[in-house]
C-alpha positions in Angstrom: 156.5 74.0 114.6 159.2 73.1 117.1 158.2 69.5 117.4 155.9 70.3 120.2 153.3 72.6 118.6 150.5 71.0 120.7 152.3 72.3 123.8 153.1 75.9 122.7 150.1 78.1 122.0 150.2 79.7 118.5 150.5 83.2 119.9 153.6 82.1 121.9 155.1 80.5 118.8 154.5 83.7 116.8 156.2 85.8 119.4 159.2 83.4 119.5 159.7 83.8 115.8 160.1 87.6 116.0 162.1 87.8 119.3 165.6 89.3 118.7 167.6 87.2 121.1 167.4 84.0 123.2 167.6 86.1 126.3 164.6 88.3 125.5 161.8 87.5 128.0 158.2 86.5 127.2 155.3 86.6 129.7 153.7 83.1 129.7 151.4 80.9 131.7 152.8 77.3 132.0 150.4 74.6 133.1 151.3 71.1 134.2 149.5 67.8 134.2 151.5 65.5 136.5 153.3 67.8 139.0 152.5 70.3 141.8 152.9 74.0 141.5 155.9 74.1 143.8 157.8 71.6 141.6 156.7 73.4 138.4 158.0 76.7 140.0 161.4 75.2 140.8 161.6 73.7 137.2 160.8 77.1 135.6 163.4 78.9 137.7 165.9 76.2 136.7 165.2 76.9 133.1 165.9 80.6 133.6 162.4 81.9 134.2 161.2 84.5 136.7 158.0 83.3 138.4 155.4 86.0 138.8 152.5 84.0 140.3 152.0 80.5 141.5 148.5 79.7 140.2 147.7 76.6 142.0 144.0 77.2 141.2 144.7 76.0 137.7 148.0 74.0 138.5 150.1 76.6 136.6 152.7 79.3 137.1 152.9 82.7 135.4 156.5 83.6 134.5 158.8 85.7 132.4 160.8 83.2 130.3 163.7 83.7 127.9 162.8 82.3 124.4 165.4 79.5 124.8 163.8 78.7 128.1 160.3 78.4 126.6 161.6 75.8 124.1 163.3 73.9 126.8 160.3 73.9 129.1 158.1 72.7 126.3 160.1 69.6 125.9 159.5 68.4 129.4 156.9 65.5 129.7 154.9 67.0 132.5 154.3 70.4 130.8 150.7 70.5 129.5 150.5 74.0 127.8 152.5 77.2 127.4 150.2 80.1 126.7 150.8 83.8 126.4 150.1 85.8 129.6 148.1 88.2 127.4 146.4 91.4 128.4 142.9 91.6 129.8 141.0 94.8 129.5 138.0 96.6 131.0 134.9 96.1 128.8 133.6 99.6 128.4 132.3 101.1 125.2 134.3 104.0 123.8 131.4 106.4 124.0 131.2 108.9 126.9 127.7 109.9 127.8 125.8 112.2 130.2 122.4 110.8 130.7 121.8 107.5 132.5 119.4 105.0 134.0 118.4 104.8 137.7 118.1 101.2 139.0 116.2 102.0 142.2 115.7 99.1 144.6 112.1 98.4 145.2 111.9 94.6 145.5 112.0 94.1 149.2 115.5 92.6 149.1 118.7 94.7 149.2 121.6 92.3 149.3 122.1 92.7 153.0 124.9 90.5 154.4 125.8 89.2 150.9 129.3 90.1 149.5 130.1 90.7 145.9 133.8 90.6 144.8 134.6 93.2 142.1 137.7 92.1 140.2 138.6 95.2 138.3 140.5 98.5 138.6 139.8 98.9 142.3 137.1 100.7 144.3 137.1 104.4 145.3 135.5 104.9 148.8 132.6 106.9 147.4 130.0 108.1 150.0 127.4 105.7 148.4 129.6 102.8 149.5 130.9 103.9 152.8 128.1 105.9 154.4 126.4 105.5 156.8 128.3 102.2 157.0 131.5 101.2 155.2 130.5 98.3 153.0 133.9 97.9 151.3 134.8 95.2 153.7 137.9 93.9 152.0 140.5 95.0 149.4 143.4 93.3 147.7 145.8 95.1 145.3 147.7 93.0 142.7 148.9 96.2 140.9 150.3 98.6 143.4 150.2 96.5 146.6 148.4 99.2 148.5 146.3 98.3 151.6 143.5 100.8 151.4 140.8 100.9 148.7 141.5 103.2 145.7 140.7 103.3 142.0 143.1 105.2 139.7 140.9 104.5 136.6 137.3 104.7 137.8 136.0 101.6 136.0 135.8 99.4 139.0 134.1 102.1 141.1 131.4 102.5 138.4 130.8 98.8 138.4 130.7 98.7 142.2 128.1 101.5 142.2 125.8 99.6 139.8 125.9 96.6 142.1 125.7 98.3 145.5 125.6 102.1 145.5 123.0 103.2 148.1 122.4 106.7 146.7 123.7 108.5 149.8 125.3 111.4 147.9 122.3 111.8 145.6 119.6 111.4 148.2 118.5 108.1 146.7 118.4 109.3 143.1 121.2 107.0 141.9 120.9 103.6 143.6 122.4 100.2 142.7 120.6 96.9 142.4 121.7 95.6 145.9 122.2 98.8 147.9 122.9 97.0 151.2 125.4 94.5 149.7 129.0 94.3 151.0 131.8 94.7 148.5 135.3 93.4 148.2 137.6 95.1 145.8 140.3 93.2 144.0 142.5 95.4 141.9 144.0 93.6 138.9 143.8 96.3 136.2 146.0 99.4 136.2 145.2 103.1 135.7 144.6 102.6 132.0 142.2 99.7 132.6 144.6 96.9 131.5 146.3 94.1 133.2 147.7 90.6 132.7 145.7 87.4 132.6 147.8 86.0 135.4 146.9 88.9 137.7 143.2 88.3 137.0 143.6 84.6 137.8 145.6 85.5 141.0 142.7 87.7 141.9 140.1 85.0 141.4 142.4 82.6 143.4 142.5 85.1 146.3 138.7 85.5 146.3 138.2 81.7 146.6 140.7 81.6 149.4 138.9 84.4 151.3 135.3 83.6 150.4 134.4 82.3 153.8 136.1 85.2 155.6 134.0 87.8 153.7 130.9 85.7 152.8 131.6 86.2 149.1 128.8 84.8 147.1 129.3 86.5 143.7 132.3 87.6 141.6 131.8 90.2 138.8 134.3 90.4 136.0 133.7 93.4 133.7 136.9 92.6 131.9 138.1 90.1 129.4 140.4 89.2 126.5 139.9 87.7 123.1 139.0 84.0 123.2 141.8 82.1 121.5 141.1 78.5 122.5 138.4 76.2 123.7 137.2 77.0 127.2 138.6 73.9 128.8 142.1 75.0 127.7 141.6 78.7 128.5 143.5 79.7 131.7 140.9 82.4 132.6 138.0 79.9 132.1 139.8 77.3 134.2 140.0 79.9 137.0 136.3 81.0 136.8 135.2 77.4 136.6 137.1 76.7 139.8 135.3 79.6 141.5 132.0 78.1 140.4 132.9 74.8 141.8 133.8 76.5 145.1 130.2 77.8 145.3 130.6 81.3 143.9 128.4 82.6 141.2 130.6 84.3 138.5 129.1 87.0 136.3 131.2 88.0 133.3 130.8 90.7 130.6 130.3 89.3 127.1 132.6 91.9 125.4 132.2 94.9 123.3 133.2 93.5 119.9 129.8 93.4 118.3 127.8 93.3 116.2 129.9 90.6 114.5 129.3 86.9 115.4 131.7 84.8 117.4 133.1 87.7 119.4 132.4 86.6 123.0 135.4 87.3 125.1 137.2 85.1 127.7 136.2 84.2 130.4 132.6 84.8 129.2 132.9 81.8 126.9 132.8 79.5 129.9 129.4 77.6 130.0 129.6 77.6 133.8 129.3 81.3 134.4 126.6 83.9 133.6 127.7 85.8 130.5 126.0 89.2 130.0 125.4 91.2 126.9 124.2 94.7 126.8 120.9 96.2 125.6 119.8 99.8 125.1 116.6 100.6 127.1 116.6 104.3 126.8 113.7 104.5 124.4 111.3 103.1 127.1 110.6 100.1 129.3 108.4 98.4 126.7 110.2 95.3 125.5 109.4 96.3 121.9 111.5 99.5 122.3 114.6 97.8 123.7 117.4 97.0 121.3 120.6 95.0 121.5 123.6 97.4 121.8 125.7 97.4 118.6 128.9 97.0 120.6 127.6 93.9 122.6 129.5 90.8 121.6 127.6 87.9 119.9 128.0 84.2 120.0 128.7 81.4 119.4 131.9 80.7 121.3 134.9 78.7 119.8 133.3 75.6 121.3 130.0 76.4 119.5 128.3 77.3 122.8 125.5 79.9 122.3 126.3 83.0 124.3 125.6 85.4 125.9 123.4 83.9 128.6 121.3 87.0 129.2 121.2 90.7 128.5 120.9 93.7 130.8 120.9 97.5 130.3 124.4 98.7 129.4 124.0 102.0 127.5 124.5 105.3 129.3 124.4 104.0 132.8 124.8 106.5 135.6 126.9 105.3 138.5 129.7 106.3 140.8 132.7 108.5 139.9 136.0 109.0 141.7 136.0 112.7 142.1 134.3 114.4 145.1 131.6 111.7 145.3 130.3 112.5 141.8 128.4 110.4 139.3 129.3 109.6 135.7 127.6 107.8 132.8 129.3 105.0 130.9 128.3 102.4 128.3 129.5 98.8 127.7 128.9 95.2 128.7 130.9 96.2 131.7 127.8 98.1 132.9 125.4 95.2 132.1 127.3 92.5 134.0 127.1 94.2 137.5 123.3 94.6 137.0 123.2 90.8 136.9 125.7 90.5 139.7 123.6 92.7 141.9 120.5 90.6 141.1 122.5 87.5 142.1 123.2 89.2 145.5 119.4 89.7 146.0 118.8 86.0 145.2 121.4 84.9 147.7 119.9 87.2 150.4 116.6 85.3 149.9 118.2 81.9 149.3 121.7 81.7 150.9 122.0 77.9 150.2 121.5 78.3 146.4 124.3 76.9 144.2 125.7 78.9 141.3 123.9 76.6 138.9 120.6 77.3 140.6 121.2 81.1 140.5 122.1 80.9 136.8 119.0 78.8 136.1 116.7 81.2 137.9 118.2 84.2 136.1 118.0 82.7 132.7 114.6 81.0 133.1 113.0 84.2 134.3 114.3 86.3 131.4 112.0 87.9 128.9 112.7 87.3 125.2 113.0 90.3 123.0 112.7 88.3 119.9 116.3 88.4 118.9 118.5 85.4 118.0 120.0 83.5 121.0 123.5 84.5 119.9 122.5 88.2 120.5 120.1 88.1 123.5 120.8 84.8 125.2 117.6 83.9 127.1 116.5 87.5 126.9 116.2 90.5 129.1 116.9 90.2 132.9 113.6 90.4 134.8 114.3 91.1 138.4 110.6 91.3 139.3 109.9 87.9 138.0 113.0 86.4 139.7 112.1 87.9 143.1 108.4 86.9 142.7 109.7 83.3 142.4 112.1 83.5 145.4 110.0 85.9 147.5 106.3 85.8 146.5 105.2 88.6 148.8 108.0 91.2 148.8 107.6 94.2 151.0 109.3 97.2 149.5 111.9 98.8 151.7 114.6 101.3 151.2 118.3 100.6 152.1 119.9 102.1 155.1 121.2 105.3 153.5 119.9 107.7 156.1 122.1 110.2 157.8 123.8 108.6 160.7 122.4 109.5 164.1 124.7 111.6 166.2 125.6 110.2 169.7 124.5 113.0 172.0 125.1 111.0 175.2 128.3 113.0 175.9 126.3 116.2 175.7 123.9 114.9 178.4 126.9 114.0 180.6 128.4 117.5 180.0 125.1 119.2 180.9 124.7 117.1 184.0 128.2 117.8 185.1 127.7 121.5 184.9 124.4 121.3 186.6 126.1 119.8 189.7 128.6 122.6 189.6 125.8 125.2 189.6 124.1 123.5 192.6 127.4 123.5 194.5 128.0 127.1 193.7 124.5 128.1 195.1 125.1 126.1 198.3 128.5 127.9 198.7 126.9 131.3 198.4 124.2 130.4 200.9 126.8 129.3 203.5 128.8 132.5 203.0 125.8 134.7 203.4 
């Protein structure tokens, strides 16, 4: 279109055509092929851009560029691609519901000492996550730059509860898959559940940089955006693939654009992560009664890859709310993905040295087919019992540590002893006087 159509993404070109002035700014992600991020940053600033993030994870920068600057940058030999810094959204079905499923932990493994990073709207410090021990061990906010955990939307908290809620506030009624797992909250979506792709990538980048500090083994992404290019060109896919290469299992929601074909969202189109569709298991646990949720996105991907990889329950799931330690019920592939993320934490507890490829293979090879086409169900329904019987043949059921904390009464003993000595001295004093 401008002589460099292979550099400028179609969406960027379309925006440029309708922009009113050369000074109007466009949010873009600019990737380079033969230069470092620092050099690219300096170049973008020179061309009139305002850099938002240095995304060294994918050798790119996110910036606000005037339209004339976009065209100028595209002419430079080391610029590989200019893509729209589009919006990513939480992947929750529009239905609100009141009845949910209880994923009680009964498999002998609870995710203890394994950390899952929830890249989402934040995490509210619900009792099920902070009592008797605070398991929100890290928090990074790319939206409001706050230090302490919070969630002004509720989506991330619901996701976190499916992974690691211990049922403290419900006396064990509503318990997550890995109720002793630690959690790190990375807030990249705002109070309406939306955020920029570059913020999501920055969040993934931060997790990789801090994975050893917090022992992060799993990332869950119950968010996404429409897939607009092959996965090897997609910025979000590049980021999650880098996370997998670093040794982190990434679990992504397939999307809620079903039942049409070819509706898998990015980054779930990446062949290197576990992409999760949603099923409806409310009619019973018998496989013949389980159906694929209408909203669950179907494959194939733009690359022709058959997705999703697996399905998990995602209809009317009860989990944590953000008001007075309450519980709410939600639907979507957002709810199915953390079921698989929690299962991955259980696998890592049993096998800390597993690679992401081994975790994915174990999850998919153990799935139970429901008889649907691969583009709808992937390998089939997640089967935690089969997975854990493979990794831990003789599991001993045990409950997570969600008992009421013991009160330290040692100070009372000291107080009582102190007053006893005063009583003895008082009696001796009376005897001497008399």
